[in-house]
N, C-alpha and C positions, 0 to 999 in steps of 0.2 A: 176646496179640498186639495191638499198638496199631493205631489206624485207619490210620496211615501205612504200617505193615507190611502190613496187609490190602490196602490200595489198591495197593501195590507188587506184592504177590503176584497180584492180579487182573490188573494190567497185563501182567506177565510171562506169565501164562497166556493172556491174549488175544493177545499177540504170537506166542506159540508156536503157538496154534491157527490164527491167520491165516497164519503161515509154512507150516504143514503144508498148509492148504487151497490156497495158491498153488502149493506143490510138487506136490500131487496134480493140480491143474488143468494145470500145465505137462506133467506126465507123460502125462496123458490127451490133450493136444493134440499131443504130440511127433510123432505119425505122420500127422497130417492132411494135410500137404503131399504125401504119397505117394498119397492117395486118387485113383482114376481109372485111366485106361488108359495103360499103358506098353508099349514095345516092347523085347523082348530080341532081340539079334542077334549074329551072329559078326562077325569083323573085316571080311569081304568083303560082309557084309549080304546074302548069298545064302540065308541061313537066318534066318528071323524068327519071333517068337512074341509074341502080344499077351497081356498079363497085366493083369487088373483088380484093383487093390489096394483092399481094403475095411477098415473099422474093426471089423467083427464079430469076436468072439473065435473062435479056431480053434486047438485043441491048445495048443502052447506059445507062440502069438503071435496074430496077427490073420489074418483070412481073405484068400484071393486066389482068383482064378478064371482058368483058362487057356483060351485060345481053342483050338478043335479043331485038331489038327495040331501042337501044341506038342511033344508027346511024340515025334513022329517027327523033328522038327527038333532037339530037345534032349532026348535020352533021360533026362538027369538030372532033368528036371522031373516025371517020373512019381512021384518020392518026395517032392516038395515039397508041404507042406500048410499052411504058415503063413509069415508074415514078421514080423520084429522090427527095431527100431532100438535099438542099445545105447548106453550112456553115451559110447562113443567115436565115436558117430554113424555106425557101420558098419551098413549094411543087410544083414541076413541072411535068406536064404530057406532054411527049415529043414524037416526031415522031422518025423514025428509024435513023435519022441523029443527034438526040439530040436537035433539035429545039423545044422550049417550045410552045405547043398549048394552054395550060392553065398554068398560074402562080398564085398560091393561097397562102394566108397567114392565119394563125389561129387567129381569132379574139376573139373566146371564146373557152373553152375546148371542142374540138371535132367539131368545126364549122369553116369552111374555106370560105373566100371570095376572089375575085380577088385582086392581089397585087396592081394593078393600077385601081382606081375608074372609069376611062374612058372606061375600057374594058367591054365587054358584061357581064352583071351582072348575075352570077351564084353562087350557094351555094353548098358546099360539107359538108355533115354531116354523122355521123354513121347511118346505116340503122335502128338500134334500136331506136335512137333518133327521126329519121324521122317518124317512125311508133308509137311513143309515148310509147315505152316499154323499155326505158333505165332504168335499175335497179339501185337503190341506195343500199348502204351497208346494211341498216336495212331490206331490202327485202330479203337478202341472209342468214341471221343468221339461224342456225339450222343444222340438220343432212343431209348429202349427201353421195352418193355412187359413187366411180369412177369405170367405167365399160369399157371393151373393146366393140367395136361396135358389137352387136349381141351376146354378151357373158354374163357370170355371173359377179356379183360384184367382183372387185379385191381389193377394199379397202373401208373402212367406215371412213368418216371424219366428223368433226363438225366444222362449221365456227362460231367462237365465237365472242361475242360483246366486249370483252376486248381488249384494245390496246396492240399491240406487241411492237410498236415503234411509232414515230410521223407520219409514212406513212402507217402503215398496222395494221391489226387485228390478234390476236392469232387464232390458229387452233389446234384441237385435232385429232391426228391420232390413230385410234384404232389398237390393235395388229392383226397380221395375214395378213398384206398387201403383195401384190405381190412385187417381187424384183424390178420391174420397178419403183414403188413408193418409196420403201425404198432407192434405189440407188439415186433417185432424191432428197430425204430428204427434203420434204416440211416443211416450218417453219411458214409461215404467209400468209395472203391474203389481197387483196384490190380490189376496183373497179376502172377502168380507161377507159374512153371513151366508156362506155357501155360494156366493157369486164371484166370478172372476172380473175384476175391474182393470181396464186398460186406461192408463192415466195420460193426460195431455196437459201441456202448459197453456194451450189456447182455449180449451172449452171443457165442459163437464165430462167426467169419465164415461167410457162405453162400458156397460154392464152386460155380462153374459151369464146365462143360466143353463145348467146342464139338462139335456133331455135324457130319457131312459136309454136311448141308443148310444150315448156317450158323446154325441155332438152337442156343442154349446151354441145357443142362439142369443142374439142381442135383445135386451129388453129396455124400454118398450121397443117394439119392432119398427114403428114408423113407416115411412114410405119406401125405405130401402132396407129390407130384412137382411141381416148379416149372420153368417154362421162361422164358427171357429172349429176347425177339424184337425185332430192330431195327425201328423204325418209319420 
């Protein structure tokens, strides 16, 4: 084999490896916009159920957690142990054998309805939207502090109104931040389905969900819970 042929073979192998890595990364990130608290309700919204979507593996999919009382409002939820998003972008809540109890499709940003109209009519939306406290970007501009739960501020940031690119806004990171923040290297931010996303060039976004107190906590929490508090 000539040097040219060897170089070509290495290039093809490198491209194939890179393509596979990107594909695997995309597959791993596919479900992250679902993470957090969602409300399942009937058409009249006189029956509701809060579901926390997680990224942990569970049976045939990823884990979820039902608020107390869900089984009484929606008996079908007793058999649900996992959730998945298929290649057709359909959200499926499944039993232990992978059978779909609910199949839902996104009809608006953050609002899901049954894939088949003949099914029992239910709606799934972010808890923030259901409670009428879903924030838009203009409500988030200003100075914030990143804090460890129960600890002192570890970084002061400003969420700016200037566009960073077509999908996000600029942010200003003040000097003296903890290494956890500097290693993450935040560059911009945006709102998505009621969550605040802090974006980085180095790793997956940090996602923050608002609590009723107005404080935002990172989801999933992981081993180092983080809070975002307005200054």
